[in-house]
C-alpha positions as CSV (number, residue, x, y, z in Angstrom):
1,M,27.1,11.5,-20.7
2,S,26.2,14.5,-18.7
3,F,24.6,14.3,-15.2
4,I,21.5,16.2,-16.4
5,K,21.1,13.9,-19.4
6,E,21.4,10.8,-17.2
7,F,18.8,12.1,-14.8
8,K,16.4,12.9,-17.6
9,E,16.7,9.4,-19.0
10,F,16.2,8.0,-15.5
11,A,13.2,10.2,-14.8
12,M,11.5,9.5,-18.1
13,R,11.4,5.7,-17.6
14,G,8.0,4.3,-17.1
15,N,8.7,2.8,-13.7
16,V,9.8,6.1,-12.1
17,I,6.7,7.9,-13.5
18,D,4.5,5.1,-12.3
19,L,6.1,5.3,-8.8
20,A,5.5,9.0,-8.7
21,V,1.9,8.6,-9.6
22,G,1.5,5.8,-7.0
23,V,3.0,8.0,-4.3
24,V,0.6,10.9,-5.0
25,I,-2.4,8.6,-5.2
26,G,-1.3,6.8,-2.0
27,G,-1.1,10.1,-0.2
28,A,-4.6,11.0,-1.2
29,F,-5.9,7.6,-0.3
30,G,-4.3,7.9,3.1
31,K,-6.2,11.1,3.8
32,I,-9.4,9.5,2.7
33,V,-8.8,6.5,5.0
34,T,-7.9,8.9,7.9
35,S,-11.2,10.7,7.4
36,L,-13.1,7.4,7.1
37,V,-11.7,6.2,10.4
38,D,-11.9,9.5,12.4
39,D,-15.2,10.8,11.1
40,I,-17.3,7.7,10.1
41,I,-16.0,4.5,11.9
42,M,-14.9,5.7,15.3
43,P,-17.8,8.0,16.3
44,P,-20.5,5.2,16.0
45,I,-18.2,2.8,17.9
46,G,-17.7,5.4,20.6
47,Y,-21.5,5.9,20.7
48,L,-22.2,2.2,21.0
49,I,-19.6,1.9,23.9
50,G,-21.5,4.6,25.7
51,G,-20.4,8.0,24.4
52,F,-16.7,7.1,24.5
53,D,-14.4,9.6,22.7
54,F,-11.4,7.7,21.3
55,K,-9.5,10.9,20.5
56,A,-9.6,11.8,24.2
57,F,-8.7,8.3,25.4
58,K,-5.3,8.4,27.1
59,I,-3.5,7.3,30.2
60,T,-2.0,10.2,32.0
61,L,1.3,9.5,33.6
62,K,1.8,13.0,35.0
63,E,-0.6,15.9,35.1
64,A,0.2,19.3,33.7
65,V,1.6,21.6,36.3
66,V,1.6,25.4,36.5
67,D,4.2,26.7,39.0
68,A,4.1,30.0,40.9
69,A,5.9,31.8,38.1
70,G,3.3,30.8,35.6
71,K,5.5,28.3,33.8
72,V,3.5,25.4,32.5
73,T,4.9,21.9,32.6
74,P,2.9,19.8,30.1
75,E,1.3,16.5,31.0
76,V,2.9,13.2,30.1
77,A,0.3,10.8,28.6
78,I,0.0,7.7,26.5
79,N,-2.5,8.5,23.8
80,L,-4.1,5.1,23.3
81,G,-7.2,6.4,21.4
82,N,-5.0,8.0,18.7
83,F,-3.0,4.8,18.5
84,I,-6.1,2.7,18.0
85,Q,-7.3,5.0,15.2
86,V,-3.9,4.9,13.5
87,L,-3.9,1.1,13.8
88,I,-7.3,0.8,12.2
89,Q,-6.1,3.1,9.4
90,F,-3.1,0.9,8.8
91,V,-5.3,-2.2,8.6
92,I,-7.6,-0.6,6.1
93,I,-4.7,0.6,3.9
94,A,-2.9,-2.7,4.1
95,F,-6.0,-4.6,3.1
96,A,-6.6,-2.3,0.2
97,I,-3.0,-2.7,-1.0
98,F,-3.3,-6.5,-0.6
99,I,-6.5,-6.6,-2.8
100,A,-4.9,-4.4,-5.5
101,I,-1.7,-6.5,-5.6
102,K,-3.7,-9.7,-5.7
103,A,-5.8,-8.4,-8.6
104,I,-2.6,-7.3,-10.5
105,N,-1.0,-10.7,-9.9
106,T,-4.1,-12.5,-11.2
107,L,-4.0,-10.4,-14.4
108,K,-0.3,-11.1,-14.8
109,K,-0.8,-14.9,-14.5
110,K,-3.6,-14.8,-17.1
111,E,-1.3,-12.8,-19.5
112,E,1.6,-15.3,-18.9
113,A,-0.7,-18.3,-19.5
114,A,-2.0,-16.8,-22.8
115,A,1.4,-15.8,-24.0
116,A,3.1,-19.2,-23.5
117,P,2.6,-21.0,-26.9
118,T,5.3,-23.3,-28.2
119,P,8.1,-21.4,-29.8
120,P,8.1,-22.0,-33.6
121,T,11.6,-23.3,-33.6
122,E,10.8,-26.0,-31.1
123,A,7.6,-27.0,-33.1
124,L,9.6,-27.1,-36.3
125,L,12.4,-29.2,-34.8
126,A,9.8,-31.6,-33.4
127,E,8.2,-31.9,-36.8
128,I,11.6,-32.5,-38.5
129,R,12.4,-35.2,-35.8
130,D,9.1,-37.0,-36.5
131,L,9.7,-36.9,-40.3
132,L,13.3,-38.3,-39.9
133,K,12.0,-41.0,-37.5
134,N,9.4,-42.1,-40.1
135,R,11.7,-42.0,-43.1
136,P,12.9,-45.4,-44.3
137,L,16.6,-46.0,-44.3
């Protein structure tokens, strides 16, 4: 079997296509959550705290320096505000994925419960056993 033919069979399986669609939708969902946190959730929280801008919240370890030759040494800082925003984004995405997986698992359990009737061979064997048991010798 040629390499291209094997790849084509692999790529056309349902799971690979489902995975590709999931990655694309996940990327778009991530952008939506980023905007939700940056543009809708954090500004009111900053306002309630007293005009606090989370994007600018950082701990500066070393200030930026411009030497006599004009060379700029950038500041060294811990960007806590950005970290807090990314943490909130993660929690929202993780919760959304949890809800989706929980819903899918609930649907799968319902399908499994509905699709678990007694196999006909077992029912037939049980019927034959009962007939043989009741038959006089």
